[in-house]
C-alpha positions in Angstrom: 0.0 0.0 0.0 1.1 3.4 -0.9 0.4 5.0 2.5 2.5 2.4 4.3 5.3 3.5 2.0 5.0 7.1 3.1 4.8 6.0 6.6 8.2 4.1 6.1 9.6 7.3 4.3 9.2 9.7 7.3 10.3 6.8 9.7 7.4 6.5 12.0 9.7 4.1 13.9 12.2 6.6 14.6 9.6 8.9 16.4 10.5 7.1 19.8 13.5 9.5 19.9 11.3 12.6 20.5 10.1 11.1 23.6 12.9 12.8 25.4 10.6 16.0 25.0 8.9 14.7 28.3 11.9 14.3 30.2 11.6 18.0 31.4 7.8 17.5 32.4 8.7 14.2 34.1 11.6 15.1 36.3 10.1 18.6 37.1 7.3 16.9 39.1 4.6 18.3 36.5 3.8 15.1 35.0 0.1 15.3 36.4 -0.4 18.9 34.9 -3.1 18.6 32.3 -2.0 21.8 30.6 1.6 21.1 30.6 1.4 17.5 29.5 -0.8 18.8 26.7 2.0 21.2 25.6 4.4 18.7 25.9 2.3 16.2 23.5 1.9 19.1 21.2 5.9 19.8 21.1 6.2 16.1 20.7 4.0 16.2 17.5 5.9 19.1 16.3 9.3 17.5 16.8 8.0 14.5 14.7 6.9 16.2 12.1 10.2 18.6 11.6 12.4 15.2 12.4 10.6 13.2 9.6 11.2 16.4 7.1 14.8 15.7 8.1 15.0 12.2 7.7 13.5 12.5 4.2 16.2 15.0 3.2 18.7 12.7 4.4 17.4 9.7 2.4 17.3 11.9 -0.7 21.0 12.6 -0.3 21.8 9.1 0.7 19.6 7.2 -1.7 22.4 5.8 -4.1 24.5 4.9 -1.2 21.6 3.5 0.9 20.9 1.4 -2.4 24.2 -0.6 -1.8 23.3 -1.3 1.9 21.8 -4.8 2.7 19.1 -3.1 5.0 18.9 0.5 3.8 18.0 -0.5 0.3 14.7 -1.1 1.1 13.9 2.5 2.1 11.5 4.1 -0.3 13.7 6.6 -2.0 16.6 4.3 -2.1 14.3 1.4 -3.9 12.8 4.0 -6.1 9.2 3.3 -4.6 8.9 7.1 -4.1 10.6 9.8 -6.4 12.8 12.5 -5.4 10.4 15.1 -6.2 7.6 13.4 -4.0 10.0 13.3 -1.4 11.0 16.9 -1.6 7.4 17.9 -1.5 6.4 15.7 1.5 9.4 17.3 3.3 8.5 20.8 2.7 4.8 20.0 3.8 6.1 18.3 6.9 8.4 21.2 7.7 5.6 23.8 7.3 3.2 22.0 9.4 5.6 21.2 12.1 6.7 24.9 12.3 3.1 25.9 12.5 2.5 23.6 15.4 5.7 24.8 17.2 4.7 28.6 16.5 1.5 27.8 18.8 3.7 26.7 21.5 5.7 30.1 21.5 8.9 31.9 19.6 11.5 30.2 21.7 10.1 26.6 21.1 9.9 27.6 17.3 13.4 29.0 17.4 14.9 25.6 18.9 12.8 23.5 16.5 14.5 25.6 13.6 17.9 25.1 15.2 17.1 21.2 15.2 16.3 21.2 11.6 19.0 23.5 10.6 21.6 21.2 12.2 20.1 18.1 10.8 20.5 19.7 7.3 24.1 20.5 8.3 24.6 16.7 9.3 23.0 15.5 6.1 25.2 17.8 3.7 28.6 18.0 5.7 28.7 16.7 9.5 27.8 13.1 8.8 31.0 13.0 6.4 33.6 14.1 9.2 34.7 11.6 11.8 33.6 12.1 15.1 31.6 15.4 14.2 28.9 12.9 12.9 28.1 10.8 16.2 28.6 14.2 18.2 26.0 15.9 15.9 23.5 13.2 16.5 24.1 13.6 20.5 23.7 17.4 20.1 20.1 16.9 18.1 19.1 14.4 20.9 19.9 17.3 23.4 17.9 19.8 21.5 15.0 17.5 21.5 15.2 17.3 25.4 15.8 21.0 26.3 12.9 21.9 23.9 10.6 20.1 26.4 11.5 22.3 28.8 11.3 25.4 26.9 8.0 24.3 26.0 6.6 24.1 29.3 8.8 27.0 30.6 10.7 25.3 33.3 14.6 25.4 34.1 16.9 23.5 31.7 18.9 21.5 34.2 22.6 20.8 33.2 21.7 17.1 33.9 18.9 17.4 31.0 21.8 18.0 28.6 24.5 15.7 29.8 22.4 12.6 30.4 20.9 12.5 27.0 23.7 13.6 25.2 25.9 10.8 26.5 23.0 8.4 25.7 22.7 9.7 22.3 26.5 9.6 21.7 26.4 5.9 22.9 23.8 4.8 20.4 25.1 6.7 17.6 28.5 5.1 18.0 26.9 1.6 18.6 25.2 2.1 15.2 28.5 2.9 13.7 29.9 -0.4 15.0 27.0 -2.3 13.9 27.5 -1.3 10.4 31.1 -2.2 10.7 30.2 -5.7 12.1 27.6 -6.1 9.3 29.2 -4.7 6.3 32.8 -5.2 7.0 35.3 -3.9 4.2 32.1 -2.7 2.2 31.1 -0.3 5.2 32.8 2.7 3.3 30.6 2.2 0.4 27.4 2.9 2.2 28.4 5.7 4.3 31.9 7.4 3.7 32.8 8.2 7.3 32.8 4.5 8.2 36.2 4.2 6.3 37.8 6.1 9.0 36.2 4.0 11.9 37.5 0.9 13.2 36.2 -1.7 15.5 38.8 -0.6 18.0 37.8 3.1 17.9 33.9 2.4 18.1 34.5 -0.2 21.1 36.7 2.5 22.9 34.1 5.3 22.1 31.4 3.0 23.7 33.4 2.4 26.7 34.0 6.1 27.1 30.3 6.9 26.5 28.9 4.4 28.7 31.0 5.6 31.4 30.0 9.2 31.0 26.4 8.4 31.0 26.4 6.1 33.9 28.7 8.6 35.7 26.2 11.3 34.7 23.1 10.0 35.9 25.0 8.8 39.1 26.0 12.3 40.0 22.4 13.6 39.0 20.7 11.1 41.2 23.0 12.0 44.4 22.9 15.7 43.7 19.1 16.0 43.0 16.7 17.4 45.2 15.3 13.9 45.3 18.0 12.0 47.0 16.5 8.9 47.0 17.1 8.5 43.4 20.5 7.2 44.1 18.6 3.9 44.7 17.5 3.6 41.2 21.3 3.6 39.8 21.4 -0.3 39.9 18.2 -0.3 37.6 19.6 2.3 35.5 22.8 0.7 35.1 21.0 -2.6 34.2 19.5 -0.8 31.4 22.7 0.6 29.9 24.8 -2.6 30.5 22.2 -4.7 28.6 22.2 -2.3 25.7 25.9 -2.3 25.7 25.8 -6.0 25.5 23.7 -5.6 22.6 26.2 -3.7 20.6 28.5 -6.9 20.5 25.6 -8.5 18.6 25.2 -6.9 15.1 22.3 -9.1 14.1 20.3 -8.0 17.3 21.3 -4.5 18.0 19.5 -2.9 15.0 16.1 -2.6 16.7 15.8 -6.0 18.2 17.1 -5.0 21.3 14.0 -3.3 22.0 12.3 -6.7 22.3 14.7 -7.9 25.0 12.7 -8.7 27.9 15.1 -8.1 30.6 15.8 -4.7 29.0 12.2 -3.9 28.9 11.6 -5.1 32.4 14.5 -3.0 33.6 13.3 0.2 31.9 9.8 -0.3 33.3 11.2 -0.9 37.0 13.5 2.3 36.6 10.6 4.6 35.4 8.3 3.3 37.9 10.7 3.5 40.8 11.9 6.9 39.6 8.3 8.1 39.5 7.6 6.7 43.0 10.5 8.6 44.4 9.6 12.2 42.4 6.0 12.1 43.0 5.1 10.1 46.2 
C-alpha cells in the first residue's frame, strides 16, 4: 500500500526518539499537570513532523549509497518506490506543518525547532562525512529535543537534562557505527563514507567512554538531585545501560531487536516506576 510506503519514508518507527521531550515534564514534577502535558504532547508532534522532514532530506541525499546497503536498500527512496520530487514535496509539507505547530507553543520553542532542522541539514550535507563530528552532531540533536521540552513548558533547563541525553545519544550513535562495521566489513565505506575512517577498535573505545560518562552523569544527578533517594535507582539504570551495551556486540540483534529484549524492557519499566515513585510520592 502507498500509505505504508509513505509512513516508512517519514520513519514513524524513529519517532520514539522525540519522547525525550517529556523528560523535563517528568523530572520537574509536573507529570500530572493536564495543561503542561498537553503542551508537551503538542511539542512532541511538532518534533516528529520536523524530524521526519529531516529524515526525508537525508534519504534523498543518501539514496544511492543506501541502495548498496543490505538493509537500507529497502527504503522508499533508495528502492525507487517514491521519487525525489515526491520526497521533497512531502518534506516541505511536514516542515511547514511542524513549524506551524511549534509557533503555537511559542517563539522560543520555534527557534529551537528551527535550530534542530538546520543542524539536521548540516549533518546531512556535511557533518556526517566528518569522523567524530557525525556522532557528536547526533548527540547534540538529541539534546535539542530534550531541552525543547523544558522550553515548551517554561521550566529551568537542568545541566543534567543536557548531559544524560547527550551521552545516551552518543552511545547509541557509536553503537550504530559499530553495528555497520560488523555487518558490512570492508564494504562499510561504500554505504557511508565516514565508516572508512572508523575501526572496531575505535568504536569499542568510544562505547566504553560514552557508557562510563552516561553512568557517571546519571549517578551524579541522582546523588545531587533534590530527590536524594534517586540514588537507589542507580542499579536499575546500570542494568539498562549494560544490557544495551551487551547488544552492541551482536550486530544481528542491535538494529531494533534490542527493543524486544524482555530483561531490558523490564529494567526500563522498573526504573521508570521507581523514579516516578520517588519524585511524586
